[in-house]
Phi, psi and omega in degrees: 000310177300325179294319182295316182296322180292317180295322181292325176294322177298321178289319176300318183293319175304311183298315183295324180296313180302317180297323184290324174301313181300317182296323178296316183291325177291323178295324180284342179286118179292148171293153183226136177237162174218156184246130181241119190242113170280104189289331178299315177294317188298309181298315183297311189282316179287329176294316180296316182299314186270320185247353181083008182221150173261353178291112185298333178292346186264357182208162178253144176242120166285079187301318186293313178305311183299314178302319177298324184290323178292323177296312177308314182295320178296323182296326181286318185289309181258076188295328189254027185231156179256152179278129173282294177187169172263134173254131182240121184247133184210170175253154174202147178303123182057029176056029177262128185299140172274172182297322177291325172295323175300315182303309184300319189293337185268359177291151178291141175067023181237137177240119176263132182235121184253130165263185180273163173236124184276186187295334176269018183055035176258134178288136175231132176092353180296314181299324183287327183290318178297323182290315179301319180292314184297316178299316182296311179296328177284322181301312184266023172059022178293335181223147170254338183219144179226127177259118188250116176261100185187173183217355188285140180294336183295348179282350184304316180299321174303312179302315184296317177300318180292318183291333178301331182259014170100350176292151177256136184244123184243117183276126175254132183232172178249133184312131174257131175306326177209139175077214177235153171239022174226139184292137181302318178300331179282324179294333184285327192275338190280164184276334176203163182228147172219142180242125178272130190257183184305314182298332178291320185272334186313315184292342189246001177235128178214154175301141184282090175230141177269119176311139188293331183279351180298317183301319183279322189283330183083158183275127179291155180279168175299325177293320176303308179298314180300324184287322176298322178301318176296319184295319178298314178301316177301316182297319180292322176300310183295323182281317187260342183084156189287330178297324180290311185279344174295339178295336180283336188303318186293339173274002178310130015263015186261148173252144173303150184306316184291327180287317179299321174295312181299318176302310178303316179292323178292317185290325175300319175298320179288320186273343184058047183205139181279130174262005186291124181077016180242084187304320186291324183283320176304316179294323181294318179305309180293324186295317181296321181297307176299313180310315181296313180299313184298327177291345179272342191237000000 
């Protein structure tokens, strides 16, 4: 009997040791989050909020700048978590990327997923794509938290599927000028809610007008813009000091939204050229800015 008890205690001790090891490994594993953007909802709600229209043809969306701002916001909300990637869901005829969608797809840490676009310019299949990705990532423990920017009631099943595998789903919405632009059943199901306001979107949504100076000035080269980015970084270092700007380095290659917007405005003034909606030049600007900063540290 004593031998049996001794053996039982030994097995319990081994089991406890294994559990402690597993818990230690889990504790060392960083949390991971992803951002899921329903572009149809984004264009409609942000367009109406900033320009008064949902018609995509009537306004420009600086998708790159906005995605960086969303990443920056998520970094604040999920402070002890790392970003997996941004999933961007949109519709396209025969699921063939438009030029704008191709530009977005080329951004770092961004995955574009396309549903179909019918004759009435209505998205089809986007909600099922979101559900598939949310459920799959939650099932395989690829994410612990999901920030979902959307408003359609059909997303309820996607939320439930992810939550069923232990992921937390946080609904991000866009301020509505009046009433609501998100379905109540969706609001009831999620783990938390946030609303992004007019000030958040203003820098990235603008009425579609061509600045008068662009035709005369001509389009600058990537190297021109890169050099301007380095010049601005040098000015900022001189004005703000190394201690202030060294705080930006852990966020590379992303800049906080306010810093990125200041960089854009200053560069446009120096170049006398609008960089809105020109993703390649915006990347060159940031590259020049980062290159100078990193050369100093």
